[in-house]
KETORMI-989718 format. One line per 2 residues: number of its first residue (from 1); for each residue x, y, z of N, C-alpha, C. Coordinates in nm, 2 decimals, padded with zeros to 4 digits, always signed. Layout:
N
NUM> X Y Z X Y Z X Y Z  ...;
END
This chain:
67
1> +01.66 +00.52 -00.01 +01.54 +00.60 +00.01 +01.51 +00.68 -00.11  +01.39 +00.68 -00.16 +01.35 +00.76 -00.28 +01.29 +00.89 -00.23;
3> +01.33 +01.00 -00.30 +01.28 +01.13 -00.27 +01.13 +01.14 -00.29  +01.08 +01.07 -00.39 +00.94 +01.08 -00.42 +00.85 +01.01 -00.31;
5> +00.91 +00.91 -00.24 +00.84 +00.86 -00.12 +00.82 +00.96 -00.01  +00.93 +01.04 +00.01 +00.92 +01.15 +00.11 +00.82 +01.26 +00.06;
7> +00.83 +01.29 -00.06 +00.73 +01.39 -00.11 +00.59 +01.34 -00.10  +00.57 +01.22 -00.13 +00.43 +01.16 -00.12 +00.39 +01.15 +00.03;
9> +00.48 +01.12 +00.12 +00.45 +01.12 +00.26 +00.40 +01.26 +00.30  +00.46 +01.36 +00.26 +00.42 +01.50 +00.29 +00.28 +01.53 +00.24;
11> +00.25 +01.48 +00.12 +00.11 +01.50 +00.07 +00.01 +01.43 +00.16  +00.05 +01.31 +00.20 -00.04 +01.23 +00.29 -00.07 +01.31 +00.42;
13> +00.04 +01.36 +00.48 +00.03 +01.44 +00.61 -00.06 +01.56 +00.58  -00.04 +01.63 +00.48 -00.11 +01.75 +00.45 -00.26 +01.72 +00.43;
15> -00.29 +01.61 +00.36 -00.43 +01.58 +00.34 -00.50 +01.50 +00.45  -00.42 +01.43 +00.53 -00.47 +01.35 +00.64 -00.54 +01.22 +00.60;
17> -00.50 +01.18 +00.48 -00.57 +01.06 +00.42 -00.48 +01.00 +00.31  -00.45 +00.87 +00.33 -00.38 +00.80 +00.22 -00.46 +00.79 +00.09;
19> -00.59 +00.77 +00.11 -00.68 +00.76 -00.01 -00.68 +00.89 -00.09  -00.71 +01.00 -00.01 -00.71 +01.13 -00.08 -00.58 +01.17 -00.14;
21> -00.47 +01.14 -00.08 -00.34 +01.17 -00.13 -00.31 +01.08 -00.26  -00.36 +00.96 -00.26 -00.34 +00.87 -00.37 -00.42 +00.93 -00.49;
23> -00.54 +00.98 -00.47 -00.61 +01.04 -00.58 -00.54 +01.16 -00.63  -00.50 +01.25 -00.54 -00.43 +01.37 -00.58 -00.30 +01.34 -00.66;
25> -00.23 +01.24 -00.62 -00.10 +01.20 -00.68 -00.12 +01.11 -00.80  -00.24 +01.07 -00.82 -00.27 +00.97 -00.93 -00.19 +00.84 -00.92;
27> -00.19 +00.79 -00.79 -00.12 +00.67 -00.76 -00.22 +00.57 -00.69  -00.21 +00.45 -00.72 -00.30 +00.35 -00.65 -00.28 +00.35 -00.50;
29> -00.39 +00.35 -00.42 -00.38 +00.36 -00.28 -00.29 +00.25 -00.22  -00.30 +00.12 -00.27 -00.21 +00.02 -00.21 -00.06 +00.05 -00.24;
31> -00.03 +00.10 -00.35 +00.11 +00.14 -00.39 +00.16 +00.25 -00.29  +00.08 +00.35 -00.27 +00.12 +00.46 -00.18 +00.13 +00.40 -00.03;
33> +00.05 +00.31 +00.01 +00.06 +00.25 +00.14 +00.20 +00.18 +00.15  +00.23 +00.11 +00.04 +00.36 +00.03 +00.04 +00.48 +00.13 +00.05;
35> +00.47 +00.24 -00.01 +00.58 +00.34 +00.00 +00.59 +00.39 +00.15  +00.48 +00.41 +00.22 +00.49 +00.45 +00.36 +00.55 +00.34 +00.44;
37> +00.51 +00.21 +00.41 +00.57 +00.10 +00.48 +00.72 +00.09 +00.46  +00.76 +00.11 +00.34 +00.91 +00.11 +00.31 +00.98 +00.22 +00.39;
39> +00.92 +00.34 +00.39 +00.98 +00.45 +00.47 +00.99 +00.41 +00.62  +00.88 +00.36 +00.67 +00.88 +00.32 +00.81 +00.98 +00.21 +00.84;
41> +01.00 +00.12 +00.75 +01.10 +00.02 +00.77 +01.24 +00.08 +00.77  +01.27 +00.17 +00.67 +01.40 +00.23 +00.66 +01.43 +00.32 +00.78;
43> +01.33 +00.39 +00.84 +01.35 +00.47 +00.96 +01.34 +00.39 +01.09  +01.28 +00.28 +01.08 +01.27 +00.19 +01.20 +01.16 +00.24 +01.30;
45> +01.07 +00.33 +01.26 +00.97 +00.38 +01.34 +00.84 +00.40 +01.26  +00.73 +00.40 +01.33 +00.60 +00.43 +01.26 +00.60 +00.58 +01.23;
47> +00.55 +00.61 +01.12 +00.54 +00.75 +01.08 +00.40 +00.81 +01.08  +00.30 +00.72 +01.07 +00.16 +00.75 +01.07 +00.08 +00.67 +01.17;
49> -00.02 +00.73 +01.23 -00.12 +00.66 +01.31 -00.24 +00.64 +01.21  -00.28 +00.52 +01.18 -00.39 +00.49 +01.09 -00.51 +00.47 +01.18;
51> -00.62 +00.54 +01.14 -00.75 +00.52 +01.20 -00.86 +00.53 +01.10  -00.98 +00.51 +01.15 -01.10 +00.50 +01.06 -01.12 +00.62 +00.97;
53> -01.08 +00.74 +01.02 -01.11 +00.86 +00.94 -00.98 +00.92 +00.88  -00.88 +00.84 +00.85 -00.76 +00.89 +00.79 -00.64 +00.85 +00.87;
55> -00.54 +00.94 +00.86 -00.42 +00.92 +00.93 -00.37 +01.05 +00.99  -00.29 +01.03 +01.10 -00.23 +01.15 +01.16 -00.08 +01.11 +01.18;
57> +00.01 +01.20 +01.17 +00.15 +01.17 +01.18 +00.19 +01.14 +01.33  +00.28 +01.05 +01.35 +00.33 +01.02 +01.48 +00.43 +01.13 +01.51;
59> +00.49 +01.13 +01.63 +00.59 +01.23 +01.67 +00.70 +01.23 +01.57  +00.75 +01.11 +01.54 +00.86 +01.09 +01.44 +00.81 +01.14 +01.30;
61> +00.69 +01.11 +01.27 +00.64 +01.16 +01.14 +00.63 +01.31 +01.13  +00.59 +01.37 +01.24 +00.59 +01.52 +01.24 +00.74 +01.58 +01.22;
63> +00.83 +01.51 +01.29 +00.97 +01.56 +01.27 +01.02 +01.55 +01.13  +00.98 +01.44 +01.06 +01.02 +01.41 +00.92 +00.95 +01.52 +00.83;
65> +00.82 +01.54 +00.86 +00.74 +01.63 +00.78 +00.80 +01.77 +00.79  +00.84 +01.81 +00.91 +00.89 +01.95 +00.92 +01.03 +01.97 +00.85;
67> +01.10 +01.87 +00.82 +01.23 +01.88 +00.75 +01.20 +01.89 +00.60;
END
C-alpha cells in the first residue's frame, strides 16, 4: 500500500469529487480512480459511493478517513 494513495483518498473525501481532487493534486482523473480501485482491492471493501454529483465515503471509507 502506498502512503500517497491514502493521502489522495483523503483529498477525495474532503472535496467530495474525484475530478476536483485530481485537479487539486495535479493528477489525471483516471489515474486517481485507479489508485482508489487499488485501495479498495487491498482492503477488500468499497471505500466510496460514486454518484452523478461526486462521491461520498462508505462506512469503511469513513473509518479509513478518520485514521
